[in-house]
KOLNUVEX-489016 format. One record per residue (C-alpha): residue number from 1; residue in three letters; chain; y, x, z negated. Coordinates in Angstrom, 1 decimal, padded with zeros to 4 digits. Last residue first. Layout:
<sites>
<num NUM	residuo ala	cadena A	c2 Y	c1 X	c3 Z>
...
</sites>
This chain:
<sites>
<num 322	residuo phe	cadena A	c2 -028.5	c1 -028.1	c3 -010.3>
<num 321	residuo asp	cadena A	c2 -025.9	c1 -029.2	c3 -008.5>
<num 320	residuo ala	cadena A	c2 -025.6	c1 -029.8	c3 -005.0>
<num 319	residuo ser	cadena A	c2 -023.0	c1 -029.5	c3 -002.9>
<num 318	residuo phe	cadena A	c2 -021.5	c1 -030.5	c3 000.6>
<num 317	residuo ser	cadena A	c2 -018.5	c1 -029.7	c3 002.9>
<num 316	residuo val	cadena A	c2 -015.8	c1 -031.0	c3 005.1>
<num 315	residuo thr	cadena A	c2 -013.2	c1 -028.9	c3 006.1>
<num 314	residuo phe	cadena A	c2 -009.4	c1 -029.2	c3 008.5>
<num 313	residuo val	cadena A	c2 -007.7	c1 -025.6	c3 008.5>
<num 312	residuo asp	cadena A	c2 -004.2	c1 -026.1	c3 010.5>
<num 311	residuo glu	cadena A	c2 -002.3	c1 -022.5	c3 011.0>
<num 310	residuo asp	cadena A	c2 000.7	c1 -020.7	c3 011.6>
<num 309	residuo phe	cadena A	c2 001.9	c1 -018.0	c3 013.0>
<num 308	residuo asp	cadena A	c2 003.5	c1 -014.2	c3 012.5>
<num 307	residuo leu	cadena A	c2 001.4	c1 -012.0	c3 011.4>
<num 306	residuo ser	cadena A	c2 000.0	c1 -010.8	c3 014.4>
<num 305	residuo pro	cadena A	c2 004.0	c1 -009.6	c3 015.2>
<num 304	residuo leu	cadena A	c2 004.6	c1 -007.5	c3 012.2>
<num 303	residuo asn	cadena A	c2 008.5	c1 -009.4	c3 011.6>
<num 302	residuo ser	cadena A	c2 006.1	c1 -011.7	c3 008.8>
<num 301	residuo glu	cadena A	c2 006.4	c1 -015.6	c3 008.6>
<num 300	residuo asn	cadena A	c2 002.6	c1 -017.1	c3 007.6>
<num 299	residuo asp	cadena A	c2 002.7	c1 -020.7	c3 007.9>
<num 298	residuo ala	cadena A	c2 -000.4	c1 -022.1	c3 006.3>
<num 297	residuo tyr	cadena A	c2 -001.4	c1 -026.4	c3 006.1>
<num 296	residuo lys	cadena A	c2 -004.6	c1 -027.0	c3 004.6>
<num 295	residuo tyr	cadena A	c2 -006.5	c1 -030.5	c3 004.9>
<num 294	residuo ser	cadena A	c2 -009.8	c1 -030.4	c3 002.8>
<num 293	residuo leu	cadena A	c2 -012.7	c1 -033.0	c3 002.3>
<num 292	residuo gln	cadena A	c2 -015.7	c1 -032.9	c3 -000.4>
<num 291	residuo ala	cadena A	c2 -018.9	c1 -034.7	c3 -000.8>
<num 290	residuo asp	cadena A	c2 -020.8	c1 -033.9	c3 -004.0>
<num 289	residuo ile	cadena A	c2 -024.3	c1 -034.3	c3 -004.8>
<num 288	residuo arg	cadena A	c2 -025.5	c1 -034.4	c3 -008.4>
<num 287	residuo gln	cadena A	c2 -025.7	c1 -038.0	c3 -009.7>
<num 286	residuo thr	cadena A	c2 -025.0	c1 -039.7	c3 -006.3>
<num 285	residuo leu	cadena A	c2 -022.6	c1 -039.3	c3 -003.6>
<num 284	residuo pro	cadena A	c2 -019.6	c1 -037.6	c3 -006.0>
<num 283	residuo ile	cadena A	c2 -016.2	c1 -037.6	c3 -004.0>
<num 282	residuo glu	cadena A	c2 -014.1	c1 -034.1	c3 -003.9>
<num 281	residuo ala	cadena A	c2 -011.1	c1 -034.7	c3 -001.9>
<num 280	residuo val	cadena A	c2 -008.7	c1 -031.7	c3 -001.4>
<num 279	residuo ala	cadena A	c2 -005.1	c1 -031.5	c3 -000.1>
<num 278	residuo glu	cadena A	c2 -003.7	c1 -028.3	c3 000.4>
<num 277	residuo leu	cadena A	c2 -000.2	c1 -026.8	c3 001.6>
<num 276	residuo gln	cadena A	c2 000.6	c1 -023.1	c3 001.8>
<num 275	residuo leu	cadena A	c2 003.7	c1 -021.0	c3 002.6>
<num 274	residuo arg	cadena A	c2 003.2	c1 -017.1	c3 003.5>
<num 273	residuo arg	cadena A	c2 005.9	c1 -014.6	c3 003.8>
<num 272	residuo asp	cadena A	c2 005.6	c1 -010.8	c3 005.1>
<num 271	residuo asp	cadena A	c2 008.0	c1 -008.0	c3 005.4>
<num 270	residuo arg	cadena A	c2 007.6	c1 -004.8	c3 007.2>
<num 269	residuo val	cadena A	c2 009.6	c1 -002.3	c3 007.0>
<num 268	residuo glu	cadena A	c2 010.6	c1 -000.7	c3 010.1>
<num 267	residuo gly	cadena A	c2 009.1	c1 001.2	c3 012.9>
<num 266	residuo ile	cadena A	c2 006.8	c1 -002.2	c3 014.2>
<num 265	residuo ser	cadena A	c2 003.6	c1 000.0	c3 014.7>
<num 264	residuo leu	cadena A	c2 003.9	c1 002.6	c3 012.6>
<num 263	residuo thr	cadena A	c2 004.8	c1 -000.3	c3 008.9>
<num 262	residuo pro	cadena A	c2 008.0	c1 001.3	c3 007.4>
<num 261	residuo asn	cadena A	c2 007.5	c1 002.1	c3 003.5>
<num 260	residuo val	cadena A	c2 008.0	c1 000.0	c3 000.5>
<num 259	residuo tyr	cadena A	c2 006.3	c1 -003.6	c3 001.7>
<num 258	residuo asp	cadena A	c2 007.4	c1 -006.8	c3 000.4>
<num 257	residuo arg	cadena A	c2 005.4	c1 -009.7	c3 -000.2>
<num 256	residuo asp	cadena A	c2 006.7	c1 -013.3	c3 -001.1>
<num 255	residuo glu	cadena A	c2 003.8	c1 -015.6	c3 -001.3>
<num 254	residuo leu	cadena A	c2 004.1	c1 -019.7	c3 -002.1>
<num 253	residuo arg	cadena A	c2 000.6	c1 -021.3	c3 -003.0>
<num 252	residuo leu	cadena A	c2 001.5	c1 -025.8	c3 -002.8>
<num 251	residuo tyr	cadena A	c2 -001.9	c1 -027.3	c3 -003.6>
<num 250	residuo thr	cadena A	c2 -002.8	c1 -031.4	c3 -004.7>
<num 249	residuo lys	cadena A	c2 -006.3	c1 -032.0	c3 -005.6>
<num 248	residuo val	cadena A	c2 -008.1	c1 -035.5	c3 -005.9>
<num 247	residuo thr	cadena A	c2 -010.7	c1 -036.1	c3 -007.9>
<num 246	residuo val	cadena A	c2 -013.0	c1 -039.4	c3 -007.2>
<num 245	residuo glu	cadena A	c2 -014.8	c1 -041.3	c3 -010.3>
<num 244	residuo arg	cadena A	c2 -017.9	c1 -043.7	c3 -008.7>
<num 243	residuo ser	cadena A	c2 -018.3	c1 -046.6	c3 -009.9>
<num 242	residuo ala	cadena A	c2 -016.1	c1 -048.2	c3 -007.2>
<num 241	residuo leu	cadena A	c2 -013.3	c1 -045.9	c3 -006.7>
<num 240	residuo ala	cadena A	c2 -012.2	c1 -045.0	c3 -010.4>
<num 239	residuo leu	cadena A	c2 -009.6	c1 -042.0	c3 -010.4>
<num 238	residuo arg	cadena A	c2 -009.0	c1 -038.4	c3 -011.1>
<num 237	residuo arg	cadena A	c2 -005.8	c1 -036.6	c3 -011.2>
<num 236	residuo ser	cadena A	c2 -005.5	c1 -033.1	c3 -010.3>
<num 235	residuo phe	cadena A	c2 -001.6	c1 -031.5	c3 -009.5>
<num 234	residuo gln	cadena A	c2 -001.5	c1 -028.0	c3 -008.4>
<num 233	residuo ala	cadena A	c2 001.7	c1 -025.3	c3 -008.4>
<num 232	residuo lys	cadena A	c2 001.6	c1 -021.8	c3 -006.9>
<num 231	residuo phe	cadena A	c2 003.9	c1 -018.7	c3 -007.0>
<num 230	residuo arg	cadena A	c2 003.2	c1 -015.3	c3 -005.8>
<num 229	residuo asn	cadena A	c2 005.6	c1 -011.9	c3 -006.1>
<num 228	residuo ala	cadena A	c2 004.7	c1 -008.9	c3 -004.0>
<num 227	residuo ala	cadena A	c2 004.5	c1 -005.8	c3 -004.4>
<num 226	residuo tyr	cadena A	c2 004.2	c1 -003.4	c3 -001.5>
<num 225	residuo asp	cadena A	c2 001.9	c1 -000.5	c3 000.0>
<num 224	residuo phe	cadena A	c2 001.0	c1 -000.7	c3 003.3>
<num 223	residuo gln	cadena A	c2 002.4	c1 002.1	c3 005.2>
<num 222	residuo pro	cadena A	c2 001.7	c1 004.7	c3 002.2>
<num 221	residuo asp	cadena A	c2 -001.3	c1 004.8	c3 003.6>
<num 220	residuo val	cadena A	c2 -004.0	c1 005.6	c3 000.8>
<num 219	residuo ala	cadena A	c2 -002.3	c1 002.5	c3 -000.8>
<num 218	residuo asp	cadena A	c2 -001.1	c1 001.1	c3 -004.0>
<num 217	residuo glu	cadena A	c2 -000.4	c1 -002.4	c3 -004.8>
<num 216	residuo asp	cadena A	c2 002.0	c1 -003.9	c3 -007.2>
<num 215	residuo asp	cadena A	c2 001.6	c1 -007.5	c3 -007.9>
<num 214	residuo tyr	cadena A	c2 003.4	c1 -010.2	c3 -009.6>
<num 213	residuo arg	cadena A	c2 001.9	c1 -013.7	c3 -010.5>
<num 212	residuo trp	cadena A	c2 003.0	c1 -017.2	c3 -011.1>
<num 211	residuo gly	cadena A	c2 001.1	c1 -019.8	c3 -011.6>
<num 210	residuo phe	cadena A	c2 002.1	c1 -024.3	c3 -012.6>
<num 209	residuo ser	cadena A	c2 -000.7	c1 -026.7	c3 -013.4>
<num 208	residuo leu	cadena A	c2 -000.4	c1 -030.5	c3 -013.2>
<num 207	residuo tyr	cadena A	c2 -002.8	c1 -032.5	c3 -014.9>
<num 206	residuo thr	cadena A	c2 -004.6	c1 -035.8	c3 -015.0>
<num 205	residuo lys	cadena A	c2 -008.4	c1 -036.6	c3 -016.0>
<num 204	residuo val	cadena A	c2 -008.5	c1 -033.4	c3 -017.2>
<num 203	residuo gly	cadena A	c2 -006.4	c1 -034.9	c3 -020.9>
<num 202	residuo asp	cadena A	c2 -004.1	c1 -037.8	c3 -019.0>
<num 201	residuo val	cadena A	c2 -000.9	c1 -036.0	c3 -018.1>
<num 200	residuo phe	cadena A	c2 -002.3	c1 -032.7	c3 -019.3>
<num 199	residuo val	cadena A	c2 000.2	c1 -029.8	c3 -018.5>
<num 198	residuo phe	cadena A	c2 -001.7	c1 -027.0	c3 -017.8>
<num 197	residuo phe	cadena A	c2 000.6	c1 -023.3	c3 -017.2>
<num 196	residuo glu	cadena A	c2 -000.6	c1 -020.1	c3 -015.7>
<num 195	residuo thr	cadena A	c2 000.7	c1 -016.4	c3 -015.8>
<num 194	residuo asp	cadena A	c2 -000.4	c1 -013.6	c3 -014.3>
<num 193	residuo ile	cadena A	c2 000.4	c1 -009.9	c3 -014.1>
<num 192	residuo ser	cadena A	c2 -000.9	c1 -007.4	c3 -011.3>
<num 191	residuo asp	cadena A	c2 -001.5	c1 -003.8	c3 -010.7>
<num 190	residuo thr	cadena A	c2 -003.3	c1 -002.7	c3 -007.1>
<num 189	residuo ala	cadena A	c2 -005.1	c1 000.3	c3 -006.5>
<num 188	residuo ala	cadena A	c2 -005.8	c1 000.8	c3 -002.7>
<num 187	residuo asp	cadena A	c2 -008.0	c1 001.6	c3 000.5>
<num 186	residuo arg	cadena A	c2 -006.2	c1 000.7	c3 003.0>
<num 185	residuo gly	cadena A	c2 -005.9	c1 003.7	c3 004.8>
<num 184	residuo pro	cadena A	c2 -009.9	c1 004.1	c3 004.5>
<num 183	residuo ser	cadena A	c2 -009.7	c1 001.6	c3 007.4>
<num 182	residuo thr	cadena A	c2 -014.3	c1 000.9	c3 008.4>
<num 181	residuo ala	cadena A	c2 -015.8	c1 000.5	c3 005.0>
<num 180	residuo phe	cadena A	c2 -012.2	c1 -000.9	c3 002.9>
<num 179	residuo asp	cadena A	c2 -012.3	c1 000.0	c3 -000.4>
<num 178	residuo lys	cadena A	c2 -010.0	c1 -002.4	c3 -002.9>
<num 177	residuo asp	cadena A	c2 -009.5	c1 -001.1	c3 -006.7>
<num 176	residuo thr	cadena A	c2 -007.9	c1 -004.1	c3 -008.4>
<num 175	residuo tyr	cadena A	c2 -006.1	c1 -004.3	c3 -012.8>
<num 174	residuo ala	cadena A	c2 -005.4	c1 -007.0	c3 -013.9>
<num 173	residuo tyr	cadena A	c2 -003.5	c1 -008.5	c3 -016.7>
<num 172	residuo ala	cadena A	c2 -003.5	c1 -012.1	c3 -017.9>
<num 171	residuo leu	cadena A	c2 -001.4	c1 -014.8	c3 -019.4>
<num 170	residuo arg	cadena A	c2 -003.0	c1 -018.0	c3 -020.1>
<num 169	residuo met	cadena A	c2 -001.2	c1 -021.0	c3 -021.7>
<num 168	residuo phe	cadena A	c2 -002.7	c1 -025.0	c3 -022.2>
<num 167	residuo leu	cadena A	c2 000.0	c1 -027.9	c3 -022.6>
<num 166	residuo arg	cadena A	c2 -000.5	c1 -031.7	c3 -023.7>
<num 165	residuo glu	cadena A	c2 -001.7	c1 -031.3	c3 -027.2>
<num 164	residuo gly	cadena A	c2 000.1	c1 -028.7	c3 -028.8>
<num 163	residuo ile	cadena A	c2 -000.1	c1 -025.5	c3 -027.3>
<num 162	residuo leu	cadena A	c2 -003.0	c1 -024.7	c3 -026.4>
<num 161	residuo lys	cadena A	c2 -003.6	c1 -020.5	c3 -025.7>
<num 160	residuo thr	cadena A	c2 -005.1	c1 -018.0	c3 -023.4>
<num 159	residuo val	cadena A	c2 -005.0	c1 -014.3	c3 -023.9>
<num 158	residuo phe	cadena A	c2 -006.0	c1 -012.4	c3 -020.8>
<num 157	residuo pro	cadena A	c2 -008.1	c1 -008.9	c3 -020.1>
<num 156	residuo ser	cadena A	c2 -008.7	c1 -008.2	c3 -016.6>
<num 155	residuo thr	cadena A	c2 -010.8	c1 -006.6	c3 -014.6>
<num 154	residuo gln	cadena A	c2 -011.3	c1 -006.3	c3 -010.6>
<num 153	residuo ser	cadena A	c2 -014.1	c1 -004.7	c3 -008.3>
<num 152	residuo leu	cadena A	c2 -013.2	c1 -005.1	c3 -004.5>
<num 151	residuo thr	cadena A	c2 -015.4	c1 -004.3	c3 -001.7>
<num 150	residuo leu	cadena A	c2 -014.4	c1 -004.2	c3 001.8>
<num 149	residuo phe	cadena A	c2 -016.0	c1 -004.6	c3 005.1>
<num 148	residuo asp	cadena A	c2 -019.7	c1 -003.6	c3 005.1>
<num 147	residuo asn	cadena A	c2 -021.2	c1 -004.9	c3 008.6>
<num 146	residuo gly	cadena A	c2 -022.7	c1 -007.9	c3 010.3>
<num 145	residuo asp	cadena A	c2 -019.4	c1 -009.4	c3 011.5>
<num 144	residuo leu	cadena A	c2 -017.7	c1 -008.4	c3 008.6>
<num 143	residuo asp	cadena A	c2 -019.4	c1 -008.1	c3 005.2>
<num 142	residuo ala	cadena A	c2 -017.8	c1 -008.4	c3 001.9>
<num 141	residuo leu	cadena A	c2 -018.9	c1 -007.6	c3 -002.1>
<num 140	residuo ala	cadena A	c2 -017.1	c1 -008.2	c3 -004.6>
<num 139	residuo his	cadena A	c2 -016.9	c1 -007.5	c3 -008.2>
<num 138	residuo his	cadena A	c2 -015.0	c1 -009.3	c3 -011.1>
<num 137	residuo his	cadena A	c2 -014.7	c1 -008.3	c3 -014.2>
<num 136	residuo ser	cadena A	c2 -013.2	c1 -010.5	c3 -017.3>
<num 135	residuo ala	cadena A	c2 -011.8	c1 -009.6	c3 -020.7>
<num 134	residuo gly	cadena A	c2 -010.8	c1 -011.8	c3 -023.8>
<num 133	residuo val	cadena A	c2 -008.8	c1 -013.3	c3 -026.4>
<num 132	residuo asp	cadena A	c2 -008.1	c1 -017.0	c3 -027.5>
<num 131	residuo val	cadena A	c2 -005.7	c1 -018.3	c3 -029.5>
<num 130	residuo arg	cadena A	c2 -005.4	c1 -021.8	c3 -031.1>
<num 129	residuo gly	cadena A	c2 -008.3	c1 -020.3	c3 -034.0>
<num 128	residuo phe	cadena A	c2 -009.2	c1 -016.9	c3 -032.9>
<num 127	residuo asp	cadena A	c2 -011.8	c1 -018.1	c3 -030.1>
<num 126	residuo phe	cadena A	c2 -013.4	c1 -014.8	c3 -029.0>
<num 125	residuo ser	cadena A	c2 -013.7	c1 -014.5	c3 -025.1>
<num 124	residuo gly	cadena A	c2 -015.8	c1 -013.0	c3 -023.0>
<num 123	residuo thr	cadena A	c2 -016.5	c1 -013.4	c3 -018.7>
<num 122	residuo ala	cadena A	c2 -018.5	c1 -011.9	c3 -016.2>
<num 121	residuo ser	cadena A	c2 -018.3	c1 -011.7	c3 -012.6>
<num 120	residuo gly	cadena A	c2 -020.6	c1 -011.6	c3 -009.5>
<num 119	residuo arg	cadena A	c2 -019.2	c1 -012.0	c3 -005.8>
<num 118	residuo gln	cadena A	c2 -021.2	c1 -012.3	c3 -002.3>
<num 117	residuo val	cadena A	c2 -019.3	c1 -012.5	c3 000.8>
<num 116	residuo arg	cadena A	c2 -020.2	c1 -013.2	c3 004.3>
<num 115	residuo val	cadena A	c2 -017.5	c1 -013.6	c3 006.6>
<num 114	residuo asp	cadena A	c2 -017.8	c1 -014.5	c3 010.5>
<num 113	residuo tyr	cadena A	c2 -014.8	c1 -013.0	c3 012.3>
<num 112	residuo glu	cadena A	c2 -016.5	c1 -011.2	c3 015.1>
<num 111	residuo asp	cadena A	c2 -018.5	c1 -013.7	c3 015.7>
<num 110	residuo phe	cadena A	c2 -015.6	c1 -015.5	c3 017.5>
<num 109	residuo glu	cadena A	c2 -017.8	c1 -018.7	c3 019.6>
<num 108	residuo gln	cadena A	c2 -019.2	c1 -020.7	c3 017.2>
<num 107	residuo his	cadena A	c2 -018.3	c1 -019.2	c3 014.0>
<num 106	residuo met	cadena A	c2 -020.1	c1 -018.2	c3 010.8>
<num 105	residuo met	cadena A	c2 -018.9	c1 -018.2	c3 007.3>
<num 104	residuo asp	cadena A	c2 -021.3	c1 -017.2	c3 004.9>
<num 103	residuo ser	cadena A	c2 -021.4	c1 -017.3	c3 000.9>
<num 102	residuo phe	cadena A	c2 -022.9	c1 -015.8	c3 -001.9>
<num 101	residuo asn	cadena A	c2 -021.7	c1 -016.3	c3 -006.2>
<num 100	residuo tyr	cadena A	c2 -023.4	c1 -015.1	c3 -008.7>
<num 99	residuo asp	cadena A	c2 -021.5	c1 -016.1	c3 -012.1>
<num 98	residuo ala	cadena A	c2 -021.7	c1 -014.9	c3 -016.0>
<num 97	residuo ala	cadena A	c2 -019.9	c1 -016.9	c3 -018.8>
<num 96	residuo phe	cadena A	c2 -019.3	c1 -015.8	c3 -023.0>
<num 95	residuo ser	cadena A	c2 -018.0	c1 -017.4	c3 -025.3>
<num 94	residuo phe	cadena A	c2 -017.3	c1 -015.9	c3 -029.0>
<num 93	residuo arg	cadena A	c2 -016.2	c1 -018.4	c3 -032.1>
<num 92	residuo glu	cadena A	c2 -019.3	c1 -020.2	c3 -033.4>
<num 91	residuo thr	cadena A	c2 -021.8	c1 -017.2	c3 -031.9>
<num 90	residuo pro	cadena A	c2 -023.6	c1 -016.4	c3 -028.7>
<num 89	residuo asn	cadena A	c2 -021.7	c1 -019.3	c3 -027.3>
<num 88	residuo ala	cadena A	c2 -023.6	c1 -019.4	c3 -023.7>
<num 87	residuo asp	cadena A	c2 -022.5	c1 -020.0	c3 -020.2>
<num 86	residuo phe	cadena A	c2 -024.3	c1 -018.7	c3 -016.9>
<num 85	residuo gly	cadena A	c2 -023.4	c1 -019.4	c3 -013.4>
<num 84	residuo ile	cadena A	c2 -025.4	c1 -019.7	c3 -009.9>
<num 83	residuo gly	cadena A	c2 -024.0	c1 -020.0	c3 -007.1>
<num 82	residuo phe	cadena A	c2 -025.3	c1 -020.6	c3 -003.3>
<num 81	residuo asp	cadena A	c2 -023.1	c1 -022.0	c3 -000.2>
<num 80	residuo val	cadena A	c2 -023.4	c1 -021.9	c3 003.8>
<num 79	residuo leu	cadena A	c2 -020.7	c1 -022.3	c3 005.8>
<num 78	residuo ala	cadena A	c2 -020.5	c1 -023.0	c3 009.8>
<num 77	residuo ala	cadena A	c2 -017.1	c1 -022.6	c3 012.1>
<num 76	residuo leu	cadena A	c2 -015.6	c1 -024.1	c3 014.2>
<num 75	residuo asp	cadena A	c2 -013.0	c1 -022.2	c3 016.2>
<num 74	residuo gly	cadena A	c2 -009.2	c1 -022.2	c3 017.3>
<num 73	residuo glu	cadena A	c2 -007.5	c1 -019.8	c3 018.8>
<num 72	residuo gly	cadena A	c2 -005.1	c1 -016.9	c3 018.3>
<num 71	residuo ser	cadena A	c2 -007.5	c1 -014.2	c3 017.6>
<num 70	residuo thr	cadena A	c2 -005.5	c1 -013.2	c3 014.1>
<num 69	residuo ala	cadena A	c2 -006.6	c1 -009.5	c3 012.6>
<num 68	residuo asp	cadena A	c2 -003.9	c1 -008.0	c3 010.1>
<num 67	residuo leu	cadena A	c2 -006.7	c1 -006.4	c3 008.3>
<num 66	residuo glu	cadena A	c2 -006.8	c1 -008.4	c3 005.4>
<num 65	residuo leu	cadena A	c2 -005.3	c1 -011.1	c3 007.2>
<num 64	residuo val	cadena A	c2 -008.7	c1 -012.0	c3 008.9>
<num 63	residuo ala	cadena A	c2 -007.7	c1 -014.5	c3 011.2>
<num 62	residuo val	cadena A	c2 -009.0	c1 -017.8	c3 013.0>
<num 61	residuo asn	cadena A	c2 -006.3	c1 -019.8	c3 014.3>
<num 60	residuo ser	cadena A	c2 -006.9	c1 -023.5	c3 015.0>
<num 59	residuo asp	cadena A	c2 -009.6	c1 -023.8	c3 011.8>
<num 58	residuo tyr	cadena A	c2 -012.0	c1 -025.6	c3 012.0>
<num 57	residuo glu	cadena A	c2 -014.3	c1 -025.8	c3 009.4>
<num 56	residuo leu	cadena A	c2 -018.0	c1 -027.6	c3 008.7>
<num 55	residuo gly	cadena A	c2 -020.1	c1 -027.7	c3 005.5>
<num 54	residuo thr	cadena A	c2 -023.1	c1 -026.8	c3 003.5>
<num 53	residuo gly	cadena A	c2 -023.5	c1 -025.9	c3 -000.7>
<num 52	residuo val	cadena A	c2 -025.8	c1 -025.0	c3 -003.4>
<num 51	residuo thr	cadena A	c2 -025.1	c1 -024.8	c3 -006.8>
<num 50	residuo phe	cadena A	c2 -027.0	c1 -023.7	c3 -010.0>
<num 49	residuo ala	cadena A	c2 -026.0	c1 -024.0	c3 -013.3>
<num 48	residuo val	cadena A	c2 -027.4	c1 -022.5	c3 -016.1>
<num 47	residuo lys	cadena A	c2 -026.3	c1 -023.9	c3 -019.9>
<num 46	residuo arg	cadena A	c2 -026.8	c1 -022.0	c3 -023.3>
<num 45	residuo glu	cadena A	c2 -025.1	c1 -023.6	c3 -026.0>
<num 44	residuo lys	cadena A	c2 -028.2	c1 -025.4	c3 -027.4>
<num 43	residuo glu	cadena A	c2 -029.8	c1 -022.1	c3 -028.1>
<num 42	residuo ala	cadena A	c2 -026.4	c1 -020.7	c3 -029.8>
<num 41	residuo ala	cadena A	c2 -027.3	c1 -023.8	c3 -032.6>
<num 40	residuo glu	cadena A	c2 -030.9	c1 -023.0	c3 -032.9>
<num 39	residuo ala	cadena A	c2 -029.9	c1 -019.4	c3 -033.6>
<num 38	residuo ser	cadena A	c2 -027.4	c1 -021.1	c3 -035.9>
<num 37	residuo thr	cadena A	c2 -029.4	c1 -022.8	c3 -037.8>
<num 36	residuo ala	cadena A	c2 -029.2	c1 -026.6	c3 -037.6>
<num 35	residuo asp	cadena A	c2 -028.8	c1 -028.5	c3 -041.0>
<num 34	residuo gly	cadena A	c2 -025.7	c1 -029.8	c3 -040.1>
<num 33	residuo asp	cadena A	c2 -027.5	c1 -031.6	c3 -037.2>
<num 32	residuo gly	cadena A	c2 -024.8	c1 -032.9	c3 -034.6>
<num 31	residuo thr	cadena A	c2 -025.4	c1 -029.9	c3 -032.3>
<num 30	residuo gln	cadena A	c2 -021.9	c1 -028.0	c3 -033.3>
<num 29	residuo gly	cadena A	c2 -020.2	c1 -025.0	c3 -031.4>
<num 28	residuo his	cadena A	c2 -018.5	c1 -026.4	c3 -028.4>
<num 27	residuo ser	cadena A	c2 -017.3	c1 -029.2	c3 -030.5>
<num 26	residuo pro	cadena A	c2 -019.2	c1 -032.8	c3 -031.6>
<num 25	residuo leu	cadena A	c2 -016.5	c1 -035.3	c3 -029.9>
<num 24	residuo ala	cadena A	c2 -014.6	c1 -037.3	c3 -032.8>
<num 23	residuo val	cadena A	c2 -011.5	c1 -037.0	c3 -031.2>
<num 22	residuo ala	cadena A	c2 -009.4	c1 -034.5	c3 -033.7>
<num 21	residuo ala	cadena A	c2 -006.7	c1 -034.0	c3 -030.9>
<num 20	residuo thr	cadena A	c2 -007.0	c1 -030.4	c3 -031.1>
<num 19	residuo ala	cadena A	c2 -010.7	c1 -031.1	c3 -030.7>
<num 18	residuo ala	cadena A	c2 -010.8	c1 -032.6	c3 -027.4>
<num 17	residuo leu	cadena A	c2 -008.0	c1 -030.3	c3 -025.9>
<num 16	residuo cys	cadena A	c2 -010.6	c1 -027.6	c3 -026.4>
<num 15	residuo leu	cadena A	c2 -013.4	c1 -029.4	c3 -025.3>
<num 14	residuo ala	cadena A	c2 -011.9	c1 -030.4	c3 -022.3>
<num 13	residuo leu	cadena A	c2 -010.2	c1 -027.2	c3 -021.3>
<num 12	residuo arg	cadena A	c2 -013.9	c1 -026.0	c3 -021.9>
<num 11	residuo lys	cadena A	c2 -015.5	c1 -028.4	c3 -018.8>
<num 10	residuo glu	cadena A	c2 -012.4	c1 -027.4	c3 -016.6>
<num 9	residuo phe	cadena A	c2 -013.8	c1 -024.1	c3 -017.6>
<num 8	residuo leu	cadena A	c2 -017.3	c1 -024.6	c3 -016.9>
<num 7	residuo ser	cadena A	c2 -016.6	c1 -026.6	c3 -013.9>
<num 6	residuo lys	cadena A	c2 -014.5	c1 -023.9	c3 -012.4>
<num 5	residuo ile	cadena A	c2 -017.5	c1 -021.1	c3 -013.4>
<num 4	residuo pro	cadena A	c2 -020.3	c1 -023.6	c3 -011.5>
<num 3	residuo ser	cadena A	c2 -018.2	c1 -023.0	c3 -008.6>
<num 2	residuo lys	cadena A	c2 -017.0	c1 -026.0	c3 -006.7>
<num 1	residuo met	cadena A	c2 -016.9	c1 -026.1	c3 -002.6>
</sites>
């Protein structure tokens, strides 16, 4: 489901591109009235967005990868989602965004895999001209089968830059702290370097994005220490269909995870590779209601038997923005 923050991020990319291309549109900090005070401009730049959603998902192999647990069987799950996002420009160069999201996945048969997640985040950035510098903080609480499961906090400074009119770059460092309620040996601190490039073919109507992330995770139990390279690519295209604009997206994600120490259950150093292919269609039904259809194929290869499997995931969901 499309989150308010994701929508705001795409909007900011579009505005940044439009300003550089000298398109005759009001900038993110303008009101169209040269006599407006800065207070009035800031008031007009505040935006609150609400999203509610529901859907159904079928997973051919229900799993909780964070615990190396798989069911080996498929199941149908009901999805519920609620989000609220706030975006503001207190000054011409400073922007701030915050959001809260609640999601619940309830399986038909495998209740022990039911996941409920609450997420909150805040992001601030300052525009130095053609470079933005900022930081974000994310906090998440996850329940599994109605019990405390995982608490995650992440702080990430970042730099973004628009190069020319078609290339947008983001470079970030992230520190993540994970706390598992029932598996304290998996508690970990992770240092990450993340890069992402957006190539605009037709503004934000058609674009490509490529990314690489490196993770170095240090867990309480040494058998869970690992280093990972993650690669991703996305193609997004907005298509005119009758009087509506349908967005089609395809994703490729690849993770190569190398563990540092032997895993006790297999008596050797663990080696994981995860490949995901995904296709998504976002279809507006009314001015405020969207439908989303998605299919994801995942090929998980590992010398840990429980994580050596593939799966197909089909999702149909609906969301309303206010």
